[in-house]
C-alpha positions in Angstrom: 206.4 165.5 134.0 203.9 162.6 133.5 202.7 163.1 137.1 201.7 166.6 136.1 200.0 165.3 133.0 198.1 162.8 135.1 196.9 165.6 137.4 195.7 167.6 134.4 193.9 164.6 132.9 192.2 163.8 136.2 191.2 167.4 136.5 189.7 167.2 133.1 187.8 164.0 133.9 186.4 165.7 137.1 185.1 168.5 135.0 187.8 171.0 135.8 188.8 173.9 133.5 191.4 172.1 131.5 191.6 172.4 127.7 191.7 168.8 126.4 193.9 169.8 123.4 196.3 171.6 125.7 196.7 168.3 127.6 197.3 166.5 124.3 199.9 169.1 123.3 201.7 168.6 126.7 201.7 164.9 126.2 203.2 165.3 122.7 205.9 167.6 124.1 206.7 165.1 126.8 207.0 162.3 124.2 209.4 164.4 122.2 211.4 164.9 125.3 211.5 161.1 125.9 212.4 160.2 122.4 214.7 163.2 121.5 215.9 165.2 124.5 216.9 162.3 126.8 218.9 160.6 124.0 220.5 164.0 123.2 221.4 164.3 126.8 223.2 160.9 126.8 224.8 161.6 123.4 226.3 164.8 124.8 227.9 162.9 127.6 229.4 160.3 125.2 230.5 162.9 122.6 232.4 165.1 125.1 234.0 162.0 126.7 235.0 160.8 123.2 236.5 164.3 122.4 238.5 164.1 125.7 240.0 160.7 124.7 237.5 158.1 126.0 236.2 155.9 123.1 234.0 153.7 125.4 230.7 155.2 124.4 231.6 154.9 120.7 232.6 151.3 121.0 229.4 150.5 122.7 227.2 152.2 120.1 226.1 155.0 122.4 227.0 157.9 120.2 223.5 157.9 118.7 220.1 159.6 119.0 218.4 156.3 118.9 216.1 156.3 121.9 216.2 152.5 122.2 219.9 152.8 123.2 219.1 155.1 126.1 216.0 153.5 127.7 216.5 152.5 131.3 213.8 150.3 132.8 214.0 151.8 136.3 214.2 155.3 135.0 211.2 154.7 132.8 209.3 153.3 135.8 210.1 156.3 137.9 209.1 158.6 135.1 205.7 156.9 134.8 205.1 156.7 138.6 206.6 159.9 139.9 207.2 162.2 136.9 211.0 162.1 137.4 213.1 159.7 135.5 216.4 159.1 133.8 217.9 157.4 130.8 220.5 154.6 130.7 223.9 156.3 131.6 226.5 156.4 128.9 229.6 154.3 129.9 232.6 156.5 130.7 236.1 155.4 131.6 237.9 158.3 133.2 241.3 156.5 132.8 241.4 157.7 129.2 241.2 161.4 130.3 244.5 163.3 130.6 242.9 165.0 133.7 240.3 162.6 135.2 238.8 165.3 137.5 238.1 167.9 134.8 237.3 165.2 132.3 234.6 163.7 134.5 233.2 167.2 135.4 233.0 168.3 131.7 231.5 165.0 130.6 228.9 165.2 133.4 228.1 168.8 132.6 227.5 168.1 128.9 224.2 166.4 129.4 222.5 169.3 131.3 224.1 171.7 128.8 222.5 169.8 125.9 219.1 170.1 127.6 219.7 173.9 128.1 220.6 174.2 124.4 217.4 172.3 123.5 215.4 174.6 125.7 217.0 177.7 124.1 216.3 176.4 120.6 212.7 175.7 121.5 212.4 179.2 122.9 213.9 180.7 119.8 211.4 178.9 117.6 208.6 180.0 120.0 209.5 183.7 119.6 210.1 183.4 115.9 206.6 182.0 115.5 205.1 184.6 117.9 206.9 187.4 116.0 206.1 186.5 112.4 203.1 184.1 112.3 199.5 185.5 112.4 198.0 184.5 115.6 195.1 182.0 115.4 194.0 178.8 117.2 196.5 176.6 115.3 199.5 178.9 116.1 198.3 179.1 119.7 198.8 175.3 120.1 202.1 175.3 118.3 203.4 178.0 120.7 202.0 175.9 123.6 204.0 172.9 122.3 207.3 174.8 122.1 206.7 176.4 125.5 206.2 172.9 127.1 209.2 171.5 125.2 211.5 174.3 126.3 210.3 174.3 129.9 210.7 170.5 130.3 214.2 170.7 128.9 215.1 173.4 131.5 213.6 171.1 134.2 215.7 168.2 133.1 218.9 170.4 133.1 218.2 171.6 136.7 217.2 168.2 138.0 220.3 166.5 136.6 222.5 169.1 138.3 221.2 168.1 141.8 224.4 166.9 143.6 223.0 163.5 144.6 224.0 160.1 143.1 223.4 159.0 140.4 222.7 162.4 138.9 225.2 164.4 136.9 225.5 167.0 139.6 227.0 164.4 142.0 229.9 163.7 139.6 230.6 167.4 139.1 230.6 167.8 142.9 232.9 164.8 143.4 235.4 166.3 140.9 235.6 169.4 143.0 236.2 167.5 146.3 239.5 166.6 147.8 240.7 163.1 147.4 239.7 162.1 150.9 236.3 163.8 150.7 235.7 162.2 147.3 236.5 158.8 148.6 233.9 159.2 151.4 231.4 160.6 149.0 231.7 157.5 146.8 231.8 155.2 149.8 228.3 156.4 150.8 226.9 157.0 147.4 224.3 154.2 147.6 223.0 155.6 150.8 223.0 159.2 149.3 221.2 157.8 146.3 218.4 156.3 148.4 218.1 159.5 150.4 217.8 161.4 147.2 215.1 159.2 145.8 213.1 159.6 149.1 213.4 163.3 148.9 212.2 163.4 145.3 209.3 161.0 145.8 208.2 162.7 149.0 208.2 166.1 147.3 210.7 167.6 149.8 212.8 168.9 146.9 209.8 170.2 144.9 209.8 173.8 146.2 213.6 174.5 145.8 213.6 172.8 142.4 210.6 174.7 141.2 212.4 178.0 142.1 215.5 177.0 140.2 213.6 175.6 137.2 211.6 178.8 136.8 214.7 180.9 137.2 216.6 178.9 134.6 213.7 178.8 132.2 213.1 182.5 132.6 216.8 183.2 131.8 216.8 181.0 128.8 213.5 182.5 127.6 214.9 186.0 128.1 218.0 185.3 126.1 216.0 183.7 123.3 213.6 186.7 123.1 216.4 189.3 123.2 217.2 189.4 119.5 213.6 189.7 118.5 213.0 192.5 121.0 216.1 194.3 119.8 214.8 194.0 116.2 211.5 195.4 117.3 209.4 192.5 116.2 208.2 191.5 119.7 
């Protein structure tokens, strides 16, 4: 995300056709993601775990939207350097779950689901403004903000579902594996994590992820716009 902002700013400084206010709006949307969407993502993990019987996140004060509780130094560094980062994981103890496999899978899925919900809400607000507000320069930038906000949340959802440690997708995958395969998976998770980081930093995953991100965002946007289209206001 911030890598894309850096490219936009550099293009602007080189005299490229970039609207300075659009860059500012994109930065603001990214900051809202950092201080709202990432804590929401982690809160969703903790809340679902708590509902499934695990009080660990509650006892450690992680059932909160306070961004300070979710900041991870390494994740923040990667966000600044490479545009992909993560928050401090919510502690989960699967021993509290009646069914550890499904409990871990549902808890892991909750974070990306929260980002998809945030993306959907952002799209609904976007279409509500587009449908009922008179279009002008101010409204244009408000729409731009919500489009960035919605898209970045969709990106976070897709990225976190990649089945490589330490992302949520790896825990969902592990829950679906046989006991033997899951043991091997966790045995080599550090190596898989390093491979994943190299793939991300090198850009090898950029193409496939872009396809998935655009598809997910397109689906969320279509669902959000549907009621307005059925009502004939779009």
